[in-house]
C-alpha positions in Angstrom: 11.5 -0.1 -24.8 12.2 -2.8 -22.1 9.3 -1.5 -20.0 6.9 -1.7 -23.0 8.0 -5.2 -23.8 7.5 -6.1 -20.2 3.9 -4.8 -20.2 3.1 -6.8 -23.3 4.6 -10.0 -21.8 2.6 -9.4 -18.5 -0.8 -9.0 -20.2 -0.1 -11.8 -22.6 0.8 -14.2 -19.8 -2.3 -13.1 -17.8 -4.7 -13.5 -20.7 -3.2 -16.8 -21.8 -3.6 -18.1 -18.2 -7.3 -17.0 -18.1 -8.0 -18.9 -21.3 -5.9 -22.0 -20.8 -4.9 -22.2 -17.2 -2.1 -20.7 -15.2 1.2 -20.7 -17.0 4.7 -19.7 -15.8 5.4 -16.0 -16.3 8.3 -14.6 -18.3 8.1 -11.0 -17.2 9.0 -8.7 -14.3 6.5 -6.9 -12.1 5.0 -3.7 -13.5 4.8 -2.2 -10.0 6.7 -3.0 -6.7 5.7 -2.1 -3.2 8.8 -1.5 -1.1 8.7 -1.4 2.7 11.1 1.4 4.0 10.2 0.6 7.6 8.2 -2.1 9.4 7.4 0.0 12.5 4.9 2.7 13.2 4.3 5.3 15.9 0.5 4.8 15.9 -1.7 2.0 17.3 -4.5 1.6 14.9 -6.8 -1.2 16.1 -7.1 -3.1 12.8 -3.4 -2.8 11.8 -1.1 -5.8 12.6 1.9 -3.4 13.2 -0.2 -1.0 15.3 -1.3 -4.0 17.5 2.2 -5.5 17.5 1.0 -8.7 15.8 2.8 -8.3 12.5 5.1 -10.8 10.8 6.1 -13.5 13.3 9.8 -13.5 14.2 10.4 -10.2 12.4 12.4 -7.6 14.4 11.7 -3.9 14.0 13.9 -2.6 11.2 14.5 0.0 8.5 15.3 -1.1 5.0 19.1 -1.0 4.6 20.9 0.6 1.7 22.2 -2.7 0.2 18.6 -4.1 0.1 17.3 -1.0 -1.6 20.1 -0.8 -4.1 19.5 -4.4 -5.1 15.8 -3.7 -5.6 16.4 -0.6 -7.6 19.0 -2.1 -9.9 16.8 -5.0 -10.8 13.5 -3.2 -11.4 14.6 0.1 -12.9 14.6 -1.1 -16.5 11.3 -3.0 -16.4 9.0 -1.5 -13.7 6.8 1.6 -14.0 5.9 2.3 -10.3 7.4 2.0 -6.9 5.1 2.3 -3.9 7.0 3.2 -0.8 4.8 1.5 1.8 3.6 -1.8 3.1 2.9 -2.2 6.8 5.1 0.3 8.7 5.3 4.1 8.5 7.7 4.8 5.6 8.7 8.3 6.9 10.4 6.7 10.0 13.2 5.8 7.6 15.2 9.0 7.3 16.6 7.8 4.0 13.2 7.8 2.3 13.8 11.1 0.3 17.1 9.7 -0.9 15.3 6.5 -2.0 12.6 8.5 -3.8 15.2 10.7 -5.6 17.1 7.6 -6.8 13.9 6.0 -8.1 12.8 9.3 -9.8 16.2 9.6 -11.5 15.4 6.2 -13.1 12.1 7.7 -14.3 10.0 5.5 -12.0 6.6 6.8 -10.8 6.8 7.1 -7.0 4.1 6.9 -4.4 4.3 7.2 -0.6 1.4 6.5 1.9 1.9 8.0 5.3 0.1 8.9 8.5 1.9 12.3 8.2 2.9 12.5 11.9 6.6 12.7 11.0 6.3 15.4 8.3 8.0 18.7 9.0 8.4 21.7 6.7 11.9 20.5 5.9 10.7 17.0 5.2 7.9 18.3 3.0 10.5 20.1 0.9 12.8 17.1 0.7 9.9 14.8 -0.5 8.7 17.2 -3.1 12.2 18.1 -4.4 13.1 14.3 -4.6 10.6 14.1 -7.4 7.8 12.3 -5.5 4.8 11.9 -7.8 2.0 11.2 -5.3 1.7 11.2 -1.5 -1.3 9.7 0.3 -2.1 11.2 3.7 -4.2 8.9 5.9 -6.7 11.1 7.8 -9.8 9.2 9.0 -12.0 12.1 10.1 -12.4 15.8 10.2 -11.9 16.4 13.9 -9.4 15.2 16.5 -12.0 13.2 18.4 -13.1 11.3 15.4 -9.6 10.9 14.0 -8.1 9.4 17.1 -10.9 6.9 17.5 -9.0 4.9 14.9 -5.5 6.6 14.5 -4.7 6.0 18.2 -1.7 8.2 19.2 -2.0 10.5 16.2 -2.7 14.2 16.0 -5.0 15.4 13.2 -3.3 18.8 13.1 -0.1 17.1 12.0 -2.0 15.8 8.9 -3.4 19.2 8.2 -0.1 21.0 8.6 1.6 18.4 6.5 -0.7 19.0 3.6 -0.2 22.8 3.9 3.6 22.4 4.0 3.5 20.1 1.0 1.4 22.5 -1.0 3.8 25.4 -0.1 6.8 23.3 -1.2 5.1 22.4 -4.5 4.5 26.1 -5.2 8.0 27.2 -4.1 9.9 24.6 -6.2 7.4 24.4 -9.1 6.7 20.7 -8.6 3.6 18.7 -9.3 3.4 16.1 -6.5 -0.2 15.0 -6.1 -1.4 15.3 -2.5 -4.1 12.7 -1.9 -6.2 12.7 1.3 -7.4 9.2 2.1 -10.1 8.4 4.6 -11.3 4.9 5.7 -15.0 4.5 5.8 -15.8 3.7 9.4 -18.9 4.0 11.6 -16.9 6.4 13.8 -16.4 8.9 11.1 -19.3 8.5 8.6 -21.0 11.7 9.8 -17.9 13.6 8.7 -17.6 12.3 5.2 -19.4 15.3 3.7 -17.3 17.7 5.8 -14.2 16.2 4.2 -15.7 16.5 0.7 -16.1 20.2 1.3 -12.8 20.8 3.0 -10.2 18.7 1.4 -9.0 21.3 -1.1 -8.8 24.1 1.5 -6.7 21.7 3.6 -4.2 21.5 0.8 -5.1 18.2 -0.9 -5.5 17.7 -4.6 -7.9 14.8 -4.3 -10.0 13.0 -1.7 -10.3 9.2 -1.7 -12.5 7.1 0.5 -11.5 3.5 1.1 -13.4 0.6 2.7 -11.8 -0.8 5.8 -10.4 -4.3 6.3 -11.7 -5.6 9.7 -10.7 -8.6 11.7 -13.2 -10.8 13.6 -16.1 -9.4 11.6 -18.4 -12.5 11.5 -20.6 -11.3 14.4 -20.4 -7.7 13.4 -17.9 -5.0 14.3 -18.2 -1.6 15.9 -16.2 0.0 13.1 -18.5 -1.3 10.3 -20.3 1.6 8.5 -24.1 1.7 8.9 -24.6 1.8 5.2 -23.9 -1.7 3.7 -22.6 -0.3 0.4 -19.6 1.1 2.2 -18.8 -2.2 3.9 -16.6 -5.1 2.6 -18.8 -7.5 4.4 -22.4 -8.5 4.0 -24.9 -10.2 6.4 -25.9 -13.7 5.4 -29.1 -15.7 6.1 -27.3 -17.2 9.0 -27.1 -13.8 10.7 -23.4 -13.6 10.4 -21.2 -11.4 8.2 -19.3 -12.7 5.2 -16.8 -11.2 2.8 -18.4 -9.9 -0.3 -17.5 -12.2 -3.3 -14.5 -11.2 -5.4 -13.4 -12.1 -8.9 -10.8 -15.0 -8.9 -9.1 -13.6 -11.9 -6.7 -11.5 -9.9 -4.3 -9.4 -12.0 -2.3 -8.0 -9.1 -0.3 -11.2 -8.6 0.7 -11.1 -12.3 1.6 -7.4 -12.3 3.2 -6.7 -8.9 4.8 -7.8 -5.7 5.8 -6.5 -2.3 9.4 -6.5 -1.0 9.8 -6.2 2.8 12.5 -4.4 4.8 14.7 -7.5 4.9 14.2 -8.4 1.2 11.4 -11.0 1.3 9.4 -11.0 -1.9 5.6 -11.4 -1.3 2.7 -11.8 -3.8 0.7 -8.8 -2.5 0.1 -6.4 0.4 -2.4 -8.8 2.1 0.4 -11.3 2.8 1.0 -9.6 6.1 2.8 -12.5 7.8 4.9 -13.6 4.7 3.0 -16.9 4.4 3.4 -17.1 0.7 6.9 -15.6 0.2 8.6 -16.3 -3.1 12.1 -16.0 -1.5 14.5 -13.3 -0.6 15.9 -10.8 -3.2 19.3 -10.8 -1.3 19.7 -14.5 -2.2 18.0 -14.7 -5.6 17.3 -12.2 -8.4 13.8 -10.8 -8.7 13.2 -12.2 -12.2 13.8 -15.7 -10.9 11.7 -15.2 -7.8 8.7 -13.7 -9.7 8.5 -16.8 -11.9 9.6 -19.6 -9.5 7.6 -22.5 -8.3 6.3 -20.7 -5.2 5.0 -17.8 -7.3 3.4 -20.2 -9.8 1.7 -22.2 -7.0 0.3 -19.1 -5.4 -1.1 -17.8 -8.7 -2.8 -21.1 -9.2 -4.2 -21.2 -5.7 -5.4 -17.5 -5.9 -7.4 -18.4 -9.0 -8.8 -21.7 -7.8 -9.6 -21.9 -4.1 -8.5 -18.4 -3.0 -6.2 -18.6 0.1 -7.2 -16.7 3.3 -5.3 -13.5 2.3 -7.3 -13.2 -0.9 -10.6 -13.3 1.0 -9.6 -10.1 2.8 -8.7 -8.3 -0.5 -10.8 -5.2 -1.4 -9.8 -5.1 -5.1 
């Protein structure tokens, strides 16, 4: 019942703000993205973690038990979904299956997004048996040469093996974890998109999702931009330079969710990669207060009016 009331409050606050201007919220987030680890073993060229240019002053870390327990205890009665990913590779935290199991026991829908390099047959079974609802496997290509053009340091066979192990674990334990194969649309892999469309089920995935890529320093073009403009987040203007395609300013995500980093910082969304707009730390203040404090209110106003730089990179 509390979750349903929370949904009603969320949508009421959002619609009220659209009609009469941004008002303070009185609800909890409907979904929370939790960062189990802020490190990664790959070196993807457009990823701040992969290029070691992530949050300034943040040491490599795994989310500690006390941080996770504080999050879970505060969101369990109100939130529907926990996404176990932000910037790092979540499976580098060995406690991840335990975290998923605890969230599942609270009847929360759980999602993990991973490069799959750390998945073993044993890990696949642990994830499935923990009650994981959906796992996203990032595999940007159908061959090793294409895949490693972006996922530098990764092995495509680890992704393919992981999907097979997960499918076998589902069958063995009669579970229903959704295995989603996700591919970034890049110029380096566009000739393999159709191959993935024909192969993803045989590889062990239940669904295939293509996602446009966020690129840095795109104004003068970028070698990773797809050749077909419809698959690009950026469009070429009359000045000959590329610009971000226009987005709606009525963003619902900052009303309905938030991100919590390994050290407990609460952020408005996944595009705040350097914690520029942090609401505060959940280890110091409860989430309900943080989600409705002045910093949160100011960001929602800014997101709807002038759109800060992180909003201009959003693909939603």
